[in-house]
C-alpha positions in Angstrom: -2.2 11.6 -12.7 -4.6 10.3 -15.4 -5.3 6.7 -15.8 -3.2 5.3 -18.7 -3.2 1.5 -18.1 -6.7 0.1 -17.4 -7.7 1.4 -14.0 -4.1 2.5 -13.2 -2.0 5.6 -13.6 1.6 4.9 -14.8 2.8 5.3 -11.2 0.1 3.1 -9.8 0.8 0.3 -12.4 4.6 0.4 -11.6 3.9 0.4 -7.9 1.6 -2.6 -8.1 3.7 -4.7 -10.6 6.9 -4.2 -8.6 5.3 -4.9 -5.3 3.7 -8.1 -6.7 7.1 -9.1 -8.1 8.7 -8.8 -4.6 5.9 -10.9 -3.0 6.2 -13.6 -5.7 10.0 -13.7 -5.7 10.0 -14.1 -1.9 7.5 -16.9 -2.1 9.4 -18.7 -4.8 12.7 -18.7 -3.0 11.1 -19.3 0.3 9.4 -22.5 -1.0 12.7 -23.5 -2.6 14.4 -23.1 0.7 11.7 -25.3 2.4 12.1 -28.0 -0.3 15.9 -28.2 0.0 15.7 -27.9 3.8 13.5 -30.9 4.0 15.5 -32.9 1.5 18.8 -32.1 3.2 17.5 -31.8 6.8 19.0 -28.3 7.0 17.1 -26.3 9.7 18.7 -23.0 8.9 17.5 -23.2 5.3 14.0 -23.6 6.7 14.4 -20.5 8.9 15.8 -18.6 5.9 12.7 -19.6 3.9 10.5 -18.1 6.5 12.5 -14.9 6.6 12.2 -14.6 2.8 8.4 -15.1 2.9 7.9 -12.8 5.8 10.0 -10.0 4.3 8.1 -10.3 1.0 4.8 -9.9 2.9 5.9 -6.3 3.7 4.6 -5.5 0.2 1.3 -7.3 0.6 -0.4 -3.9 1.1 0.4 -2.5 -2.4 0.0 -5.9 -4.0 -3.5 -6.3 -2.5 -4.5 -2.8 -3.5 -3.2 -3.4 -7.0 -5.4 -6.5 -7.4 -8.5 -4.7 -5.9 -8.0 -1.6 -8.0 -7.5 -3.7 -11.1 -10.7 -5.7 -10.6 -13.0 -3.1 -9.1 -11.6 0.3 -10.3 -11.5 1.4 -6.7 -8.8 1.3 -4.0 -9.3 -1.1 -1.1 -11.4 0.1 1.8 -10.9 0.7 4.7 -7.4 2.0 4.1 -6.3 0.7 7.5 -6.3 -2.8 6.1 -3.5 -1.6 3.7 -1.4 -0.7 6.8 -2.0 -4.0 8.5 -1.2 -6.0 5.4 2.0 -4.1 5.0 3.3 -4.3 8.6 1.7 -7.4 10.2 4.7 -9.7 9.5 7.2 -7.4 11.3 7.4 -9.6 14.5 7.9 -13.0 12.7 10.3 -11.5 10.2 12.5 -9.9 12.9 12.4 -12.9 15.2 13.4 -15.3 12.4 15.9 -13.0 10.9 17.8 -12.3 14.0 17.6 -16.0 15.1 19.2 -16.8 11.7 21.9 -14.1 12.1 22.8 -15.1 15.7 22.9 -18.8 14.9 25.4 -18.1 12.2 27.6 -15.5 14.0 27.1 -15.8 17.8 25.2 -19.1 18.5 25.9 -18.9 22.2 23.8 -15.7 22.4 21.0 -16.7 19.9 18.4 -17.3 22.6 18.9 -13.9 24.2 18.9 -12.1 20.9 15.9 -14.0 19.5 13.8 -13.3 22.7 14.8 -9.6 22.7 13.6 -9.1 19.1 10.6 -11.2 19.7 9.5 -8.9 22.6 10.1 -5.8 20.5 8.2 -7.3 17.6 5.2 -8.2 19.8 5.1 -4.6 21.1 5.1 -3.3 17.5 2.2 -5.7 16.7 0.2 -4.5 19.7 0.7 -0.9 18.6 -0.5 -1.4 15.0 -3.5 -3.6 15.9 -4.8 -1.6 18.9 -3.9 2.0 17.8 -3.8 1.9 14.0 -5.1 5.5 13.7 -2.2 6.7 15.8 0.4 4.6 13.9 -0.5 4.9 10.2 -0.6 8.0 8.0 -2.4 7.9 4.6 -1.6 10.4 1.9 -4.2 11.7 -0.6 -4.7 9.3 -3.4 -4.5 10.5 -7.0 -6.7 8.9 -9.6 -5.3 5.5 -10.7 -2.6 5.5 -7.9 -2.3 2.9 -5.2 -2.8 3.8 -1.5 0.3 5.6 -0.1 0.9 5.2 3.6 3.6 5.7 6.2 4.2 5.6 9.9 3.5 8.5 12.2 6.9 9.7 13.4 5.4 10.6 16.8 4.4 6.9 17.3 6.7 4.4 19.1 6.0 2.1 16.2 8.0 4.3 13.9 11.0 4.4 16.1 10.8 0.6 16.5 11.0 0.3 12.7 14.0 2.6 12.7 15.7 0.4 15.4 14.9 -2.8 13.4 16.5 -1.3 10.3 19.6 -0.1 12.2 19.9 -3.6 13.6 19.7 -5.1 10.2 22.4 -2.8 9.0 24.8 -3.4 11.9 24.1 -7.0 12.8 23.1 -8.7 9.5 24.7 -6.6 6.7 28.0 -5.5 8.4 28.1 -8.6 10.5 27.9 -11.0 7.6 30.3 -8.8 5.5 32.9 -9.1 8.3 32.4 -12.9 8.4 32.9 -13.0 4.6 36.2 -11.1 5.0 37.3 -13.5 7.7 36.3 -16.7 5.9 37.8 -18.3 2.9 36.5 -20.3 -0.1 32.9 -21.3 -0.3 32.1 -20.1 3.2 33.2 -16.6 2.2 30.9 -16.6 -0.8 27.9 -17.7 1.4 28.4 -14.9 4.0 28.8 -12.4 1.1 25.6 -13.6 -0.5 23.8 -13.2 2.9 25.2 -9.7 3.4 24.1 -8.8 -0.1 20.6 -10.1 0.4 20.0 -8.1 3.5 21.7 -5.1 1.9 19.1 -5.2 -1.0 16.3 -5.4 1.6 17.8 -2.5 3.7 18.2 -0.2 0.7 14.8 -0.9 -0.8 12.9 -1.0 2.5 14.3 2.3 3.8 14.0 4.1 0.4 10.5 2.7 -0.1 9.3 3.8 3.3 11.1 7.1 4.0 11.4 8.8 0.6 8.9 9.9 -2.1 10.6 8.6 -5.2 7.8 8.4 -7.7 8.3 6.4 -10.9 11.9 5.6 -9.8 10.4 3.3 -7.3 10.9 0.5 -9.9 14.7 0.8 -9.7 14.8 0.1 -6.0 12.2 -2.6 -6.0 13.9 -4.5 -8.8 16.9 -4.7 -6.4 14.5 -6.0 -3.7 13.3 -8.8 -6.0 16.8 -10.2 -6.0 17.1 -10.1 -2.1 15.6 -13.6 -1.4 17.7 -15.1 -4.2 20.9 -13.9 -2.5 19.7 -15.2 0.9 18.8 -18.5 -0.7 22.2 -18.8 -2.3 23.9 -17.9 1.0 22.4 -20.9 2.8 21.8 -23.4 0.1 23.7 -26.6 0.9 25.0 -28.9 -1.8 
């Protein structure tokens, strides 16, 4: 695809702008969470802030390549750095996310759940840092596009990601939705917001990673931009 906006093709520009918007949105609501958590001494809001920031970091790869391509006219090199930037926050994100979910839904089991996902996250990190060429797959880059990568489906890292996303669906999305149905008043609204926040992440994350959706990428990523906002509203304390 020919370059139409500076150093970018239309797809490359949309890819970079939407990825950057996700990172910025996550950082803003993460820092807001830290601010209110410190003022109100609300620990869970601090954990939620970490979750928002870590999840936003999943789009550091395209955001960084967007900046590099815009400044230099060339994609970042080596490409393996793109993969590390995109996936290096998996362990902290899953650990904090499932600590948050277990604390709100089954606090008696939070230690077991948190340690379980921490161990799986560490295994994932070991795989991407020690065997990156076996984990990451990079597609051919068209002129003006950003780097396009995925995970090798023969790698255990791919199946760990699948397991993490299924866990998000069952434990955080459906779990919070059930809590919302069972609760009343303001508590119902908070659980609904949390479920919606993780739903936006689940839909965008799986669509972004598993499907080639071209210019329609913007639609899913705009939804992802709202994900940290819903998480923030779900845990914000008056």
